[in-house]
N, C-alpha and C positions, 0 to 999 in steps of 0.2 A: 504493499500499499503505499503510496506516495502522497505529501502533504506539501502545500506551499508554507513559507514560514518567513516573517517580516524580519529584518536584520536590525537588530538595534544600532545606532550611531554611537560609535566608539569616539571619545573625546581626544584619543591619541593614536597612532598606530604603534606605539612603543609601549608593552605591557610589561610592568616592572615586577621582579620577584628577587630576593635574594640570592647569591651563589655561595654555597651550594643549597639547591631547592632540596627539602626533605620529602621524600613521596613514600609512604608507608605499603611494604609488599604484601600482597594476599589480602587485600581487603577490598570492598565494594565502596565507590566513592558516592555518597548519596545525593541525588538531584534534590532540589534545583539548584544548590550553590555546589562549585567544584572546588573543594578546599584542600590544596597540598599542604597539610600542617599549617594553616593561616598564613603562609608565604606566599600566596598567589591570590590576591585579592578580586577574582574576577567571576562574576556570575556565570555559570554554566551556560545560559544562552547566548554569551558572548563568543562561544565557540562553535556555534551553529551557523556557519558563514554562507552556505549556499541556500540557493532560494528553493531548492528542492532537495528534501531528504528522504532516503529510502528507510523505512522503519521494519525491521524483523524480528520477530520474537525468539527469545532462546528459553528452553523451558529447563529450570532446575528442580531437581527432586531433592528433599532430604527427609528426615524423620516425621517432621511435621507433618507432611504432604507434598504438595507441587506449589510453586509460584512462578509468574512469568515476569521476565526480565526483558525491557525492550533494548534493542541493541540498535542504534542508527548508523546507516552506511552512507557514503557519499553517493551521488547518483550518477555512476558511471558503470559502463560494461564491464563487468567484474571476469566475464568469460573471454575478453579478449584482450586482457593485459599482457603486454610484452616488457622486455626489459627496457624502458625508456622513461624519461622524468614526465611525471604527472604532478604538476605545481599542486600542493596542498596548502594548508590553513597558516602553519606557524612555523617559524624557524627560533633556534635560541642563539643568542649572541652573547658573549662576556669579553671583556678586554683584560690584558695582562700587560704589565709595565715589564722591563727587562730583569728586576729583581724578582720576579716570580709571584709577585702579589696580584691575585685577581680581582676585579672590581666587582658590583653587582651584576649579575646575569639577569638578562630579560628575555623574555618572548617577544618576538615581532611578527608583523604578518609577513608572510614568505615573499620576497622579492629581490631586487638587486642591492647590491651592496656598493658602498663609495670606499675606494682605496686611493692613495696618492700613486700617480705615475711613478713615484721612486721607491715605492714599498718593496720590501726585501724580497717577498714572495714573486713578484712580477720580475724583478730584475736579476736575482740570483737563486730563485728557485727554494727559497726558504720555507718549506711547507710539507704537511705531512696529512693523510688522511686515514679514516678507518672506515670499515664495513661491518653492519651487522643487521640482524632482522628481527621483527616482532611478528608472532603468529597468532591468529585467532583460534581459540579453542571453540568446541562445539557448543558450550554454556555460554559463550559470548565474551568471556573474559580474554585476557591478553597475555601472551607469553614472551619473553626476551630470552635469547640464547647466549649464555656465557659473556655478559658485559663485561664481566671484570678482567677478562683475558683480552679484551680490547683495549680497554684503559691501560692494562700493563704493556701491552705492545706499543701503544703510543706514546707511553712514557720512556720507552726504550728507544724508540725512535727519535724522540725530541731530544734526548741526551746525546745522540750522535749528530744531530742537526743544530746542535746549540741553541736549543729552545727551551723556555720554560712549559711545562705541562700541567694539565690540571691533575689532580690527587685521583686515585681510583675511585674514592667516594664521590668525588665532585663531577668527575666524566660520567657514572652510572646514574646520578642523582638527575643531571641534566640530560641524560638519555632518556630516563623516565619520564620527566616533566615534559619533553617534547613529543613523547609517543603519546600520551595522555592527551595533550593539547590537540594532537591530530588523530584520535582514535577512530574516528568516523572512516578514515581512510586506511585501515587495517582492513584486508580483504577478509569476507567471510572464509569460514574454513573449507580448505581445498581450493580455493581460488587465486592463492598467490601468498604474498606476504608483504610488510611493511619494510622497505629497504632504508635503513638509517645510515646517513654519511655525517660523521664529525669530521671537520676539518681545524687544524691548528697551522697558521699561517702568520709569517711575518709581515704584520700590516704597516708597521712604522716606516718612515721614509729613510732611507739610506742612498749614498750616492757612491762613496767607496765601500770596496768590498768588505762587511763587518755584520754581524748580528744585528737583528733590527732592535730599535728602541722600544718597540710596542708590539704585541701580538694580540690576534683574535683567534677566539676558540667558537667555533660556530657548529651548530647541528641543522641539518634539515632531513628531511624523509619524502618517500615516494612509494607508493604502491607499484609491485612489479610482480610479473611472472616470471617465466622460464629466460635465463640470460641467453642460450642458445635456443634460436629457433626450432630446432629439433627436438626440443623439450628432453623427455628422458629416453632419447634415442642416440644410436652411435653417431658420433661425430669423427671428422675427417681431418687429420693433422698432418702437416710437413715439417720435417725436421730440418732447421736452420742451421747452416755452416758457416755462413758469411758474416752476418750479424750477431751480435751477442748483448745479451739483457744486462749483464752485470760483471763486474770483475772483482778478483780477490782484493780486500781492504776497501772497497768502494761501498755502495749505498745498498746493494742488492737485499741485504737483510733487513733491511727497514721500508716502511710503507711511505716512503717519500714521493713527491708527485713526480720528479724526474724520471723515475723508474718506467713509467708508463707511457710518456711520450716518445720514450726511445724504441718502444717496440711498433709505433704504429706504421713505419715504412715496411718492414718486412710481413707484419700483419696484412695491412692493405693489398700488398701483392700477392698474399698467399690467397686472400679470399677473393681477389680478383680470378683466380685460378680454380676456383670451387671448392677450397679448403676451409675449414671453420676456424683454424688458427694455426698457430705455430709453435713448436716444440724447439726451446733453446738448448744448446751443449756448453760445455763448459769452455771459457775462453782458452784455458792453457794447454789441454789435450785435443780439445774438440772430440771428445769420445764419451764423455760422461754426461748422463741427463742432468739438466737443471730443472726448468720448470716451463709451463705454457706461459703465454702472455700475461695472463692475469690468475691462474691457478697451478697447484701443485698436480704432480703426476704419479701414480701408482702403477706398477708393474706385477702381474700376477703369474705365479708358475707352481703348478702342482698345489700344494696347502701353503704355499709361502707368497707374503705380499712384500715387495719391496719397494722401497721410495727414498728418493735423494737425501742425505744427510743434510742437515742445517749446519753451514760451515761459513756462513757471512755472506754469500751469494744468492740464496734462496729465500724468500720470505718463510717464515715460521707461520704458516696458515693455520688459523684456529679450527677451522674445518678439517684441516690434514690432522692436527693433533687430536680432534675428536674422533676422527674415522680410525685413526690408528688405536684408540682406547677400544672403540666398538668393535674392530676385528679382532683384537686380542682377546675379549669378552665372549667371541663367538667361537674361538679355538683356532684362530689362524694364527700362523707364526709371522711377525712382523719384523721385518730388518730395515734399519736406517743406516745407509751406507752409500758407496758410490755405486751407481747402476749404470751401466754401459749399452751404448746403443745397440752392440750384439743382443744383448738380454733382452732389449726392447723388443727387437724383430723376432725373437724366438719365444716370446711370452705367449701364455694361454689367454691372457686378457689384460687390457691396460684400461685405467681410468682416470678422470680427474677431479679434484677437490677443490672448491673455494666457497666463500660466503654466496657469492651470486648464482653459482652453478649447483651447489651442494655437492653432488656426485654426477659426475658426466662420463658415461662410457666411450671408450674410444672404438669406433669400426674399423678403422683403418690408420697405418702410418705410411707414409711416402719419405722414403730417405735416398738421397743420389739418385733418384730417378725411379727408385724399386717401390713398389707399392705393396705393403703386407696387410692382410686383413685378418681381424679378429672373430672367426666364427661366422655361420650364415643364419643364426637365430636370433639375431637381434641384441638385446641388452644380455650381457653376461650374468651368470649366476651369482658371481662375488659382487659385481656393482649393484644388481639388483636387491640382494639381501643387504648390503651396507647402506644403500640408499632409503630402503623402507625401513631401517632398524633407527637411522638418525631422524628422517623426517619424521617419524610416529613420535618419537621423542620431542623433537622440536614443537610439534602442533599438540602435545599433551595427551595423544591418543594413548600412548603406553606408559607405564609407571617410570618416572626419572629417579632412577636408581642412583644416577651419577652425580646428581644435585646441580646439573648444569642450568635449569631454567630459572627464571624469576618471573613470577606472576603479578602482574601490575593489578587486576580488577576482578 
């Protein structure tokens, strides 16, 4: 059922709240007022910014009987989500001085930001980003997946890039606040997820090469579907032996913005030839696997799953880490080591992992003009098992024995 909704006029487009905001886990936020422990003085109606909102009911049953909770969704086609930006309602912004002291954070309407032409992020690439997801459970509540790991990875990257970073608590609380402010954009169960993009950048002006005098921590969100258009279907990769993603001693092991622009040339050329993405080799020997443009790679042989070890040139993926733990809990032997391209070509099965793709099975690898296919039955057994196990946990379908999820409401 859809209903029209008059939007109240806001006095300002800057919605103030202290940093860090404190949001209680595993509780329901009672309308009509959305109160984040009295730190966000906004009426609940101010979060309803669309003229049309789809209302759907999720039924919760308890020992006292049953009651109905109304879940509000933005009026978009949830069956046609791709992996592209869908502008949502709010983003979170907080400034930080060079001494590491963060000011008050605030929710702002999603939109453009203002930067000096001389900002460090634009001139010298002093910036990091993270990626994580929120999922809708069948009862309408929302789950985050391992946000503390993203906070820790951002802090590690910030140290490498000579930047101050929010504490783990500040990071996680800001993520919770941003998701709750945009909760109508969290897709219905099984329709996708809310992709959460935290950014940390040198926003202060510099001319000579030096750390920025000011930093901005920003979080925006977007509902997304599958990263690869194939969905959970085999993708086709080409091994790149001319260009390299990272070098020893560089920044390949942190999620800095420069890591991604450098892969665009090879990736664009590969896609023009019909491949889904590029798999990179190490720069020294040009023999050992590193990672795909934006995800980690795994090779399956018999009951052993192998993946390149984290040695400074490979991003320590949170999905990678989770898949290793899930695979071991299912009885697979998992090895983190150097994996040669010859092992790749002789594998029984290959798959990729990442926040965006979760688990993506590989249907073929092309190396030096030779194409090797992995089975004729579509998605491999190991890929399917691990994908099902992890996504069921992320969406709250199975019990979270790992204590990885955080319930927001």
